[in-house]
Backbone as a printed PyTorch tensor [residue, N CA C, xyz], in Angstrom:
tensor([[[ -6.2300, -43.9660,  62.2020],
         [ -5.6930, -42.5790,  62.1540],
         [ -4.1700, -42.7150,  62.6940]],

        [[ -3.9140, -43.5690,  63.7030],
         [ -2.5640, -43.6810,  64.2150],
         [ -1.6890, -44.4240,  63.3470]],

        [[ -2.2630, -45.3980,  62.5700],
         [ -1.4410, -46.0780,  61.5800],
         [ -1.0390, -45.1210,  60.3740]],

        [[ -2.0640, -44.2210,  60.0530],
         [ -1.7150, -43.2620,  59.0230],
         [ -0.5830, -42.2650,  59.3350]],

        [[ -0.7230, -41.8010,  60.6190],
         [  0.3860, -40.9820,  61.0910],
         [  1.7140, -41.6660,  61.0790]],

        [[  1.7210, -42.8770,  61.6260],
         [  2.9440, -43.6250,  61.6040],
         [  3.4550, -43.7890,  60.2670]],

        [[  2.6670, -44.0930,  59.2100],
         [  3.1320, -44.2380,  57.8660],
         [  3.7230, -42.9430,  57.2830]],

        [[  3.0870, -41.7430,  57.6650],
         [  3.5670, -40.4880,  57.1060],
         [  5.0040, -40.3730,  57.8080]],

        [[  5.1380, -40.5890,  59.1530],
         [  6.2570, -40.3040,  59.8010],
         [  7.5140, -41.1740,  59.2340]],

        [[  7.2130, -42.4530,  58.9740],
         [  8.1880, -43.3920,  58.3380],
         [  8.5870, -42.8360,  56.9980]],

        [[  7.6840, -42.4700,  56.1960],
         [  7.9270, -41.9980,  54.8110],
         [  8.8700, -40.8420,  54.8280]],

        [[  8.5760, -39.7960,  55.6000],
         [  9.3880, -38.5370,  55.5820],
         [ 10.6750, -38.7560,  56.3150]],

        [[ 10.7460, -39.6430,  57.2770],
         [ 12.0360, -39.9940,  57.8550],
         [ 13.0070, -40.5230,  56.9610]],

        [[ 12.4540, -41.4140,  55.9740],
         [ 13.2700, -42.0530,  54.9750],
         [ 13.7220, -40.9440,  53.9870]],

        [[ 12.8530, -40.0290,  53.6060],
         [ 13.3520, -38.9670,  52.7590],
         [ 14.3740, -38.1040,  53.3390]],

        [[ 14.2080, -37.8160,  54.6800],
         [ 15.1320, -37.0450,  55.3540],
         [ 16.5690, -37.7070,  55.4170]],

        [[ 16.5770, -38.9250,  55.6370],
         [ 17.7720, -39.7060,  55.7550],
         [ 18.4920, -39.6910,  54.4270]],

        [[ 17.6930, -39.7630,  53.3150],
         [ 18.3700, -39.7570,  52.0110],
         [ 19.0200, -38.3620,  51.7850]],

        [[ 18.4660, -37.2860,  52.2310],
         [ 19.1420, -36.0100,  52.1090],
         [ 20.3270, -35.8020,  53.0360]],

        [[ 20.2590, -36.4750,  54.1780],
         [ 21.3900, -36.3530,  55.1380],
         [ 22.5180, -37.1670,  54.5090]],

        [[ 22.2750, -38.3270,  53.8410],
         [ 23.3670, -39.0780,  53.2210],
         [ 24.0130, -38.1520,  52.0470]],

        [[ 23.0990, -37.5510,  51.2700],
         [ 23.7020, -36.7060,  50.2920],
         [ 24.5040, -35.4760,  50.8200]],

        [[ 24.1320, -34.9550,  52.0090],
         [ 24.8410, -33.8020,  52.5590],
         [ 26.2250, -34.3190,  53.1220]],

        [[ 26.3360, -35.5790,  53.6570],
         [ 27.5010, -36.0590,  54.2210],
         [ 28.4900, -36.7290,  53.2260]],

        [[ 28.0770, -36.8930,  52.0610],
         [ 28.9470, -37.7350,  51.0850],
         [ 30.0940, -36.7840,  50.7090]],

        [[ 31.3170, -37.4490,  50.7570],
         [ 32.5560, -36.7010,  50.4330],
         [ 32.8240, -36.8660,  48.9120]],

        [[ 32.5330, -35.8780,  48.1500],
         [ 32.6750, -35.9120,  46.6630],
         [ 34.1760, -35.8490,  46.3290]],

        [[ 34.9710, -35.2760,  47.1590],
         [ 36.3980, -35.0780,  46.8640],
         [ 37.1060, -36.4940,  46.7680]],

        [[ 36.5500, -37.5320,  47.3040],
         [ 37.1690, -38.8670,  47.3190],
         [ 36.6560, -39.6780,  46.0410]],

        [[ 35.9260, -38.9740,  45.2000],
         [ 35.3680, -39.6700,  43.9960],
         [ 35.6370, -38.8280,  42.7770]],

        [[ 36.5060, -39.2420,  41.9090],
         [ 36.9510, -38.5120,  40.7270],
         [ 35.8120, -38.2900,  39.7930]],

        [[ 34.8410, -39.1100,  39.7600],
         [ 33.7590, -39.0490,  38.8610],
         [ 32.4350, -39.3670,  39.5870]],

        [[ 31.9590, -38.4810,  40.4380],
         [ 30.8470, -38.7390,  41.3360],
         [ 29.5970, -39.3450,  40.5730]],

        [[ 29.1760, -38.8050,  39.4960],
         [ 28.0410, -39.2000,  38.9030],
         [ 28.0770, -40.6180,  38.2880]],

        [[ 29.3270, -41.1080,  38.0510],
         [ 29.4220, -42.4760,  37.4660],
         [ 29.2050, -43.5750,  38.4680]],

        [[ 29.2920, -43.2840,  39.7790],
         [ 29.1370, -44.4070,  40.7230],
         [ 28.1250, -44.1060,  41.9060]],

        [[ 27.5130, -42.9360,  41.8410],
         [ 26.5160, -42.6350,  42.9150],
         [ 25.1660, -43.0960,  42.6180]],

        [[ 24.3880, -43.3920,  43.6130],
         [ 22.9670, -43.5950,  43.3740],
         [ 22.3440, -42.2540,  42.8240]],

        [[ 21.2620, -42.4040,  42.0590],
         [ 20.7000, -41.2190,  41.3910],
         [ 20.3710, -40.1490,  42.4080]],

        [[ 19.7470, -40.6270,  43.5370],
         [ 19.2960, -39.6110,  44.5320],
         [ 20.3510, -38.7450,  45.1680]],

        [[ 21.7010, -39.2410,  45.0400],
         [ 22.7910, -38.5430,  45.5920],
         [ 23.4040, -37.5370,  44.5400]],

        [[ 22.9900, -37.7030,  43.2780],
         [ 23.7240, -36.9110,  42.2770],
         [ 23.3020, -35.4730,  42.3750]],

        [[ 24.2900, -34.7270,  42.0930],
         [ 24.2160, -33.0980,  41.9810],
         [ 23.8080, -32.6740,  40.6240]],

        [[ 22.8370, -31.9450,  40.5020],
         [ 22.4090, -31.4980,  39.1870],
         [ 22.3050, -29.9950,  39.2160]],

        [[ 23.3450, -29.2870,  38.7150],
         [ 23.3810, -27.8170,  38.8010],
         [ 22.4510, -27.1920,  37.7920]],

        [[ 21.8600, -28.0270,  36.8500],
         [ 20.9690, -27.3850,  35.8900],
         [ 19.4620, -27.4690,  36.2460]],

        [[ 19.2010, -27.8200,  37.5820],
         [ 17.8100, -27.9660,  38.0160],
         [ 17.1160, -26.5500,  37.7960]],

        [[ 15.9340, -26.5390,  37.1560],
         [ 15.2400, -25.3130,  36.9010],
         [ 14.6930, -24.6590,  38.2140]],

        [[ 14.8260, -23.3510,  38.3180],
         [ 14.3090, -22.6700,  39.5140],
         [ 12.8060, -22.5690,  39.6100]],

        [[ 12.1530, -22.8670,  38.4380],
         [ 10.7040, -22.6560,  38.3050],
         [ 10.0240, -23.9880,  38.1400]],

        [[  8.9490, -24.2340,  38.8120],
         [  8.2180, -25.5020,  38.7040],
         [  6.6740, -25.2430,  38.7670]],

        [[  5.9340, -25.7720,  37.7370],
         [  4.4960, -25.7040,  37.7580],
         [  3.9810, -27.1350,  37.9800]],

        [[  3.0360, -27.2730,  38.8030],
         [  2.5520, -28.6980,  39.1680],
         [  1.0990, -28.7960,  39.3120]],

        [[  0.6200, -29.9990,  39.1800],
         [ -0.7470, -30.4280,  39.5710],
         [ -0.6580, -31.5860,  40.4840]],

        [[ -1.6380, -31.7240,  41.3760],
         [ -1.5910, -32.7560,  42.4400],
         [ -2.9780, -33.2820,  42.8420]],

        [[ -2.9010, -34.5630,  43.3910],
         [ -4.1620, -35.1540,  43.8350],
         [ -3.9070, -35.8890,  45.0940]],

        [[ -4.8230, -35.9030,  46.0850],
         [ -4.5580, -36.5880,  47.3000],
         [ -5.7260, -36.7590,  48.0240]],

        [[ -5.5040, -37.0840,  49.3260],
         [ -6.6750, -37.3770,  50.2580],
         [ -6.1790, -37.1520,  51.6980]],

        [[ -7.2010, -36.8530,  52.5960],
         [ -6.9080, -36.6800,  54.0330],
         [ -8.1120, -36.1560,  54.7520]],

        [[ -7.8900, -35.1530,  55.5100],
         [ -9.0010, -34.4810,  56.3260],
         [ -9.1240, -33.0850,  55.9550]],

        [[-10.4660, -32.5750,  55.8270],
         [-10.7400, -31.2350,  55.6620],
         [-10.6530, -30.5130,  56.9650]],

        [[-10.5650, -29.1600,  57.0390],
         [-10.6430, -28.4970,  58.2740],
         [-12.0320, -28.8770,  58.9470]],

        [[-11.9950, -29.2360,  60.2480],
         [-13.1350, -29.7320,  60.9220],
         [-13.0890, -31.2100,  61.0730]],

        [[-12.2390, -32.0140,  60.2130],
         [-12.1390, -33.3910,  60.4590],
         [-12.8160, -34.2570,  59.4620]],

        [[-13.6340, -33.8180,  58.5090],
         [-14.2440, -34.6270,  57.5440],
         [-13.2480, -35.2110,  56.5620]],

        [[-13.2870, -36.4900,  56.2520],
         [-12.3380, -37.0740,  55.1670],
         [-12.6960, -36.4340,  53.7700]],

        [[-11.6710, -36.3100,  52.9900],
         [-11.8040, -35.6990,  51.6980],
         [-10.9230, -36.2130,  50.5840]],

        [[-11.3100, -35.9950,  49.3940],
         [-10.4280, -36.0540,  48.2200],
         [-10.0820, -34.6400,  47.8050]],

        [[ -8.8310, -34.4850,  47.4050],
         [ -8.3180, -33.0990,  47.1490],
         [ -7.6020, -33.0920,  45.8080]],

        [[ -7.6780, -31.8530,  45.1560],
         [ -6.9570, -31.5870,  43.9110],
         [ -6.3770, -30.2070,  43.9900]],

        [[ -5.2820, -30.0400,  43.3280],
         [ -4.6690, -28.6740,  43.3740],
         [ -3.7560, -28.3860,  42.1470]],

        [[ -3.4760, -27.1550,  42.0090],
         [ -2.5420, -26.6900,  40.9810],
         [ -1.6900, -25.6000,  41.6540]],

        [[ -0.4620, -25.4280,  41.2110],
         [  0.3740, -24.4530,  41.7960],
         [  1.6370, -24.1960,  41.0280]],

        [[  2.4680, -23.2290,  41.4680],
         [  3.7390, -22.9580,  40.8950],
         [  4.6730, -22.5160,  42.0360]],

        [[  6.0260, -22.7040,  41.8330],
         [  7.0150, -22.2930,  42.7660],
         [  8.2580, -21.8740,  42.1390]],

        [[  8.9120, -21.0160,  42.8470],
         [ 10.2450, -20.4060,  42.3450],
         [ 11.2410, -20.5810,  43.4380]],

        [[ 12.4400, -21.1720,  43.0300],
         [ 13.5290, -21.3690,  44.0740],
         [ 14.7370, -20.6230,  43.6430]],

        [[ 15.3260, -19.9950,  44.6830],
         [ 16.6290, -19.3820,  44.4600],
         [ 17.5410, -19.9020,  45.5430]],

        [[ 18.4980, -20.7750,  45.1870],
         [ 19.4140, -21.4080,  46.1480],
         [ 18.5860, -22.3000,  47.0980]],

        [[ 18.7640, -22.1790,  48.3710],
         [ 18.0080, -22.9820,  49.3200],
         [ 16.5980, -22.4430,  49.5380]],

        [[ 16.1990, -21.3370,  49.0430],
         [ 14.9040, -20.7620,  49.4960],
         [ 13.9870, -20.7140,  48.2910]],

        [[ 12.7240, -20.8750,  48.5680],
         [ 11.7260, -20.8290,  47.4770],
         [ 10.3320, -20.3290,  48.0210]],

        [[  9.5550, -19.9480,  47.1040],
         [  8.1950, -19.4570,  47.4090],
         [  7.1800, -20.3910,  46.5500]],

        [[  5.9700, -20.6170,  47.0740],
         [  5.0480, -21.4970,  46.4170],
         [  3.6750, -20.9320,  46.5560]],

        [[  2.9480, -20.8980,  45.4930],
         [  1.5480, -20.4450,  45.4570],
         [  0.6880, -21.5050,  44.8130]],

        [[ -0.4150, -21.7690,  45.5140],
         [ -1.3280, -22.8750,  45.0270],
         [ -2.7800, -22.5970,  45.2640]],

        [[ -3.6610, -23.1640,  44.4500],
         [ -5.1070, -23.2180,  44.6400],
         [ -5.4810, -24.7370,  44.7840]],

        [[ -6.3110, -25.0040,  45.8140],
         [ -6.6710, -26.3160,  46.1620],
         [ -8.2080, -26.4530,  46.3790]],

        [[ -8.6560, -27.6050,  45.9270],
         [-10.1470, -27.9190,  46.1830],
         [-10.2530, -29.2090,  47.0180]],

        [[-11.1530, -29.2640,  47.8850],
         [-11.4170, -30.5080,  48.7300],
         [-12.8590, -30.8150,  48.7050]],

        [[-13.2010, -32.1310,  48.6570],
         [-14.5850, -32.5250,  48.5720],
         [-14.8830, -33.7280,  49.4440]],

        [[-16.0660, -33.8310,  49.9890],
         [-16.5140, -34.8700,  50.8450],
         [-18.0540, -35.1000,  50.5960]],

        [[-18.4340, -36.3030,  50.2880],
         [-19.7840, -36.5380,  50.0350],
         [-20.2170, -37.9480,  50.6400]],

        [[-21.3570, -37.8750,  51.3570],
         [-22.0230, -39.0780,  51.8920],
         [-23.3800, -39.0130,  51.4050]],

        [[-24.2430, -39.9530,  51.7950],
         [-25.6280, -40.0330,  51.3080],
         [-26.3850, -38.6740,  51.7420]],

        [[-26.2890, -38.2870,  52.9920],
         [-26.9880, -37.1460,  53.4830],
         [-26.1560, -35.9870,  53.7960]],

        [[-24.9300, -35.8630,  53.3810],
         [-24.0300, -34.7880,  53.8230],
         [-22.9950, -34.5790,  52.6820]],

        [[-22.7810, -33.2160,  52.3950],
         [-21.7920, -32.7980,  51.4880],
         [-21.0130, -31.7280,  52.0960]],

        [[-19.6390, -31.6610,  51.7250],
         [-18.7700, -30.4680,  52.1970],
         [-17.7890, -30.2820,  51.0700]],

        [[-17.5580, -28.9890,  50.8760],
         [-16.5570, -28.6670,  49.8540],
         [-15.7370, -27.4040,  50.3380]],

        [[-14.5670, -27.2590,  49.9210],
         [-13.8390, -26.1470,  50.2800],
         [-12.8480, -25.7850,  49.1120]],

        [[-12.5880, -24.5100,  49.0630],
         [-11.5060, -23.9630,  48.0640],
         [-10.5330, -23.2180,  48.9040]],

        [[ -9.2130, -23.4210,  48.7480],
         [ -8.2320, -22.7120,  49.4090],
         [ -7.0970, -22.1380,  48.5260]],

        [[ -6.5780, -21.1060,  48.9120],
         [ -5.3820, -20.4840,  48.2550],
         [ -4.2990, -20.4050,  49.3200]],

        [[ -2.9750, -20.7120,  48.9600],
         [ -1.9210, -20.7270,  49.8640],
         [ -0.7630, -20.0470,  49.3870]],

        [[ -0.0060, -19.3270,  50.1270],
         [  1.2980, -18.6960,  49.8440],
         [  2.3100, -19.2310,  50.8610]],

        [[  3.3240, -19.9690,  50.4820],
         [  4.2330, -20.5220,  51.4380],
         [  5.7450, -20.2890,  51.1160]],

        [[  6.5000, -20.2340,  52.1110],
         [  7.9570, -20.2530,  51.9250],
         [  8.4690, -21.6400,  52.0870]],

        [[  9.3920, -22.0730,  51.1790],
         [ 10.0240, -23.3380,  51.2100],
         [ 11.4930, -23.2970,  51.4430]],

        [[ 12.0390, -24.2670,  52.1850],
         [ 13.5290, -24.3450,  52.3830],
         [ 13.9830, -25.7600,  51.8490]],

        [[ 15.0540, -25.6460,  51.0080],
         [ 15.5760, -26.8940,  50.3940],
         [ 16.9010, -27.1170,  50.9540]],

        [[ 17.1170, -28.2110,  51.8420],
         [ 18.5020, -28.4230,  52.4450],
         [ 19.5510, -28.7220,  51.3660]],

        [[ 19.1710, -29.4740,  50.2870],
         [ 20.0520, -29.7730,  49.1750],
         [ 19.3590, -29.3740,  47.9070]],

        [[ 19.3690, -28.1100,  47.5590],
         [ 18.5900, -27.5580,  46.4080],
         [ 19.0260, -28.1390,  44.9780]],

        [[ 20.1330, -28.6860,  44.8770],
         [ 20.4940, -29.1490,  43.5030],
         [ 20.5120, -30.7410,  43.4140]],

        [[ 19.9820, -31.3960,  44.4790],
         [ 19.9910, -32.8800,  44.3860],
         [ 18.8580, -33.2690,  43.4210]],

        [[ 19.0190, -34.4100,  42.7590],
         [ 17.9420, -34.9500,  41.9200],
         [ 16.6720, -35.3220,  42.6060]],

        [[ 16.8600, -35.6790,  43.9840],
         [ 15.7420, -36.0210,  44.8420],
         [ 15.8840, -35.0080,  45.9790]],

        [[ 15.0510, -33.9730,  46.0040],
         [ 15.2380, -32.8890,  46.9350],
         [ 14.1030, -32.8150,  47.9860]],

        [[ 14.5340, -32.9270,  49.2680],
         [ 13.5400, -32.6740,  50.3390],
         [ 13.3060, -31.2270,  50.5730]],

        [[ 12.0910, -30.8120,  50.8940],
         [ 11.8540, -29.3780,  51.3010],
         [ 10.7730, -29.3660,  52.4220]],

        [[ 10.7860, -28.2280,  53.0580],
         [  9.8390, -27.9700,  54.1780],
         [  9.5290, -26.5080,  54.2260]],

        [[  8.4420, -26.1880,  54.7990],
         [  8.0950, -24.7780,  54.9380],
         [  6.7820, -24.5330,  55.5080]],

        [[  6.3060, -23.2390,  55.3070],
         [  5.0200, -22.8430,  55.9330],
         [  4.6000, -21.5280,  55.3960]],

        [[  3.3830, -21.1590,  55.6600],
         [  2.9090, -19.8050,  55.1870],
         [  1.5070, -19.5750,  55.6770]],

        [[  0.7260, -18.8490,  54.8940],
         [ -0.6340, -18.4830,  55.2080],
         [ -1.5920, -18.8240,  54.0310]],

        [[ -2.8160, -18.9150,  54.3300],
         [ -3.8630, -19.1980,  53.3340],
         [ -5.1440, -18.7300,  53.6780]],

        [[ -6.0230, -18.8190,  52.6230],
         [ -7.4760, -18.4030,  52.6650],
         [ -8.3170, -19.4990,  52.2840]],

        [[ -9.3680, -19.8760,  53.0670],
         [-10.3020, -21.0190,  52.7430],
         [-11.6960, -20.5960,  52.8540]],

        [[-12.4660, -21.0050,  51.7740],
         [-13.8780, -20.8110,  51.8020],
         [-14.4710, -22.2360,  51.8330]],

        [[-15.4300, -22.4850,  52.7490],
         [-15.9110, -23.7730,  52.9910],
         [-17.4770, -23.7630,  53.0330]],

        [[-18.0370, -24.7770,  52.3940],
         [-19.4920, -24.9450,  52.3600],
         [-19.8930, -26.2890,  52.7400]],

        [[-20.9050, -26.5690,  53.5820],
         [-21.3090, -27.8970,  53.8660],
         [-22.9100, -27.8600,  54.0070]],

        [[-23.5300, -28.9140,  53.6280],
         [-25.0080, -29.0950,  53.8080],
         [-25.2680, -30.4900,  54.2470]],

        [[-26.3580, -30.6270,  54.8600],
         [-26.7960, -31.9590,  55.4530],
         [-28.3290, -32.0500,  55.2570]],

        [[-28.8090, -33.3260,  55.0480],
         [-30.2180, -33.6460,  54.9310],
         [-30.4860, -34.6450,  55.8660]],

        [[-31.4840, -34.5040,  56.7390],
         [-31.8840, -35.5190,  57.6860],
         [-33.2460, -36.0940,  57.1990]],

        [[-33.3720, -37.3170,  56.8890],
         [-34.5570, -37.8570,  56.2140],
         [-35.5670, -38.2690,  57.2840]],

        [[-36.0190, -37.3740,  58.1560],
         [-37.0180, -37.6710,  59.1370],
         [-38.0660, -36.5090,  59.1140]],

        [[-39.2760, -36.8000,  59.4500],
         [-40.2420, -35.7810,  59.5660],
         [-40.3710, -34.9660,  58.2340]],

        [[-40.2830, -35.6710,  57.1450],
         [-40.3830, -34.9440,  55.9050],
         [-39.1140, -34.5000,  55.3050]],

        [[-38.0940, -34.6170,  56.1000],
         [-36.7160, -34.0720,  55.6670],
         [-36.4480, -32.7260,  56.1960]],

        [[-35.2850, -32.6580,  56.8290],
         [-34.7590, -31.3730,  57.3720],
         [-33.3180, -31.1450,  56.8060]],

        [[-33.2810, -29.9660,  56.1490],
         [-32.0260, -29.6370,  55.5150],
         [-31.3470, -28.4550,  56.2410]],

        [[-29.9840, -28.4470,  56.3180],
         [-29.2140, -27.3600,  56.8740],
         [-28.0710, -27.1440,  55.9560]],

        [[-27.5670, -25.9360,  55.9080],
         [-26.3730, -25.5470,  55.1820],
         [-25.5980, -24.5300,  55.9280]],

        [[-24.2810, -24.4350,  55.5830],
         [-23.3800, -23.5930,  56.3690],
         [-22.2010, -23.2340,  55.4670]],

        [[-21.9020, -21.9530,  55.4830],
         [-20.7310, -21.4460,  54.7020],
         [-19.8020, -20.6060,  55.7050]],

        [[-18.5550, -20.8140,  55.5480],
         [-17.6570, -20.0360,  56.3680],
         [-16.4360, -19.7820,  55.6150]],

        [[-15.6850, -18.6580,  55.9730],
         [-14.4540, -18.2930,  55.4340],
         [-13.4320, -18.0260,  56.5650]],

        [[-12.2180, -18.4370,  56.2900],
         [-11.2480, -18.2240,  57.3860],
         [ -9.8020, -18.2710,  56.8350]],

        [[ -8.8810, -17.6440,  57.6000],
         [ -7.4790, -17.6500,  57.3150],
         [ -6.7510, -18.7390,  57.9950]],

        [[ -5.7320, -19.2580,  57.3860],
         [ -5.1060, -20.4560,  57.9270],
         [ -3.5810, -20.1950,  58.1040]],

        [[ -2.9560, -20.8850,  59.0290],
         [ -1.4940, -21.0930,  59.1010],
         [ -1.1510, -22.4440,  58.5420]],

        [[ -0.2870, -22.4570,  57.6030],
         [ -0.0060, -23.6850,  56.8040],
         [  1.4010, -24.2230,  56.9770]],

        [[  1.5990, -25.4880,  56.9510],
         [  2.8930, -26.1440,  56.9920],
         [  2.9590, -27.1930,  55.9370]],

        [[  4.0880, -27.4510,  55.2840],
         [  4.2450, -28.4850,  54.2930],
         [  5.6960, -29.0870,  54.5040]],

        [[  5.7770, -30.3820,  54.0800],
         [  7.0110, -31.1270,  53.9620],
         [  6.8290, -32.1310,  52.8200]],

        [[  7.8650, -32.1770,  51.9960],
         [  7.7350, -32.9970,  50.6940],
         [  8.9420, -33.2250,  50.0940]],

        [[  8.9420, -33.8840,  48.9110],
         [ 10.1040, -34.2130,  48.0570],
         [  9.7710, -34.0940,  46.6050]],

        [[ 10.7370, -33.4650,  45.8780],
         [ 10.6380, -33.4440,  44.3970],
         [ 11.5530, -34.6230,  43.9050]],

        [[ 11.0080, -35.4910,  43.0720],
         [ 11.8240, -36.6190,  42.5690],
         [ 12.2490, -36.4150,  41.1060]],

        [[ 13.3520, -37.0750,  40.7040],
         [ 13.7410, -37.1220,  39.2590],
         [ 13.8260, -35.7170,  38.7560]],

        [[ 14.4640, -34.8020,  39.4290],
         [ 14.5490, -33.4460,  38.9760],
         [ 15.3740, -33.2160,  37.7220]],

        [[ 16.1110, -34.2260,  37.2910],
         [ 16.8680, -34.1170,  36.0670],
         [ 16.0200, -34.4290,  34.8670]],

        [[ 14.7100, -34.7370,  35.0810],
         [ 13.8190, -35.1730,  33.9480],
         [ 12.7850, -33.9730,  33.7450]],

        [[ 12.0940, -34.0610,  32.5580],
         [ 11.0960, -33.0460,  32.2900],
         [  9.9080, -33.1510,  33.1540]],

        [[  9.5070, -34.4240,  33.3990],
         [  8.2970, -34.6590,  34.3380],
         [  8.8880, -35.0140,  35.6960]],

        [[  8.5540, -34.3380,  36.6910],
         [  9.0890, -34.4490,  38.0270],
         [  8.0220, -34.8870,  39.0500]],

        [[  7.9520, -36.1600,  39.5740],
         [  6.9860, -36.4590,  40.5290],
         [  7.2210, -35.6810,  41.7980]],

        [[  6.0970, -35.4730,  42.5680],
         [  6.1560, -34.7210,  43.8350],
         [  5.2360, -35.4850,  44.8660]],

        [[  5.7670, -35.5560,  46.0620],
         [  5.0880, -36.1320,  47.2670],
         [  5.1210, -35.1210,  48.3200]],

        [[  4.0170, -34.6910,  48.8990],
         [  4.1010, -33.7330,  49.9450],
         [  2.8490, -33.8840,  50.9510]],

        [[  3.1100, -33.5730,  52.2060],
         [  2.1340, -33.5670,  53.2730],
         [  1.8880, -32.1880,  53.5840]],

        [[  0.5480, -31.7530,  53.6490],
         [  0.2020, -30.4320,  53.9190],
         [ -0.6970, -30.4120,  55.1490]],

        [[ -0.4600, -29.3640,  56.0440],
         [ -1.3410, -29.1100,  57.1790],
         [ -1.7960, -27.7240,  57.2110]],

        [[ -3.0620, -27.4360,  57.3980],
         [ -3.6590, -26.1590,  57.4780],
         [ -4.4800, -25.9760,  58.7500]],

        [[ -4.1730, -24.9590,  59.5270],
         [ -4.8660, -24.8290,  60.7640],
         [ -5.7430, -23.5080,  60.7440]],

        [[ -7.0780, -23.6570,  60.8590],
         [ -7.9520, -22.4350,  60.8120],
         [ -7.5590, -21.5620,  62.0060]],

        [[ -7.2910, -20.2660,  61.6790],
         [ -6.7680, -19.3340,  62.6820],
         [ -7.7240, -18.1790,  62.9580]],

        [[ -8.0420, -17.4510,  61.8820],
         [ -8.8350, -16.2830,  62.0050],
         [-10.1490, -16.4960,  61.1600]],

        [[-11.2880, -16.5320,  61.8270],
         [-12.5080, -16.6440,  61.0950],
         [-13.1230, -15.3760,  60.6720]],

        [[-13.5330, -15.1970,  59.3930],
         [-14.1620, -14.0850,  58.8560],
         [-15.5520, -14.0490,  58.9850]],

        [[-16.1720, -15.1950,  59.2790],
         [-17.6140, -15.2400,  59.7110],
         [-17.7960, -16.4680,  60.6220]],

        [[-18.9460, -17.2330,  60.5170],
         [-19.1960, -18.2700,  61.5290],
         [-18.0280, -19.2750,  61.5680]],

        [[-17.8090, -19.6990,  62.7840],
         [-16.6840, -20.7200,  63.0200],
         [-17.2970, -22.0880,  62.6360]],

        [[-16.3200, -23.0720,  62.3330],
         [-16.6390, -24.4600,  62.2450],
         [-16.9660, -25.0290,  63.6010]],

        [[-17.8590, -26.0570,  63.5270],
         [-18.2070, -26.7190,  64.8400],
         [-16.9660, -27.3480,  65.4950]],

        [[-16.0750, -27.9350,  64.5660],
         [-14.9290, -28.4410,  65.0750],
         [-13.6820, -27.5810,  64.6300]],

        [[-13.7570, -26.3080,  65.2010],
         [-12.8410, -25.2370,  64.7420],
         [-11.3770, -25.4530,  65.0160]],

        [[-11.0970, -26.3640,  65.9550],
         [ -9.6120, -26.5800,  66.2840],
         [ -9.0210, -27.7800,  65.5780]],

        [[ -9.8580, -28.4290,  64.6580],
         [ -9.2860, -29.6310,  63.9520],
         [ -8.6870, -29.1160,  62.6260]],

        [[ -7.4020, -29.2960,  62.4210],
         [ -6.7350, -28.7860,  61.1690],
         [ -7.0000, -29.7400,  59.9240]],

        [[ -6.7760, -29.2500,  58.7140],
         [ -6.7130, -29.9460,  57.5470],
         [ -5.4200, -30.6560,  57.4020]],

        [[ -5.3400, -32.0390,  57.2260],
         [ -4.1150, -32.7470,  56.9170],
         [ -4.4090, -33.5900,  55.5370]],

        [[ -3.5360, -33.2700,  54.5910],
         [ -3.7820, -33.9660,  53.2490],
         [ -2.3920, -34.3810,  52.7930]],

        [[ -2.3990, -35.5800,  52.2620],
         [ -1.1920, -36.2030,  51.5630],
         [ -1.4280, -36.0880,  50.0600]],

        [[ -0.5300, -35.4110,  49.4620],
         [ -0.6330, -35.1360,  47.9550],
         [  0.3760, -35.8720,  47.1710]],

        [[  0.0250, -36.4510,  46.0260],
         [  0.9620, -36.8380,  44.9590],
         [  0.7570, -35.9910,  43.7790]],

        [[  1.8530, -35.6440,  43.0230],
         [  1.6250, -34.8100,  41.8570],
         [  2.8380, -34.9240,  40.8660]],

        [[  2.7070, -34.1350,  39.7700],
         [  3.7700, -34.0330,  38.8160],
         [  3.9420, -32.6090,  38.5330]],

        [[  5.2450, -32.2610,  38.2590],
         [  5.6250, -30.9550,  37.9340],
         [  6.3980, -30.9240,  36.6430]],

        [[  6.4110, -29.7610,  36.0400],
         [  7.2170, -29.4900,  34.7590],
         [  7.9490, -28.1890,  34.8130]]])
């Protein structure tokens, strides 16, 4: 787990440094910036403000179980500011245990360099999650249990949109969701957030 956190930290520190370089570059000293700049520093004024995307990833569900995750969503950006809506599914299966969840999220995004071809963003918002889990213990003829819970979350996200000058735009983002308000029974590990690293494509 510590190695995973260190990898995430290194990845997004690199992305942040790329945007800092773009912010500090003096275009006035270059008569034709696009002819000599690395692609990630180029300014693209024609970047579409609307993006629809699908994503796949893995990490931890609320409560700490490892999971595979899928999602779809859309976002709208105006200048430095954007809004994002998504629907996400998470699943975890072992021989005697299954857990699934579906979540919806609404988040605010901030783009430090909104017209860069490689644009970092970060933000946060709120979400709703419905989670189901069941377990089967193969002793004394088998004992089964199941549990369903719904809760509201506080969410955070940091990520990057790549190759925004192309029709197909890769996305990489790290999402965190903290269960905050339970609408029925609490999770046993109610203070353990969901942390998922997603890769996706947008159009």
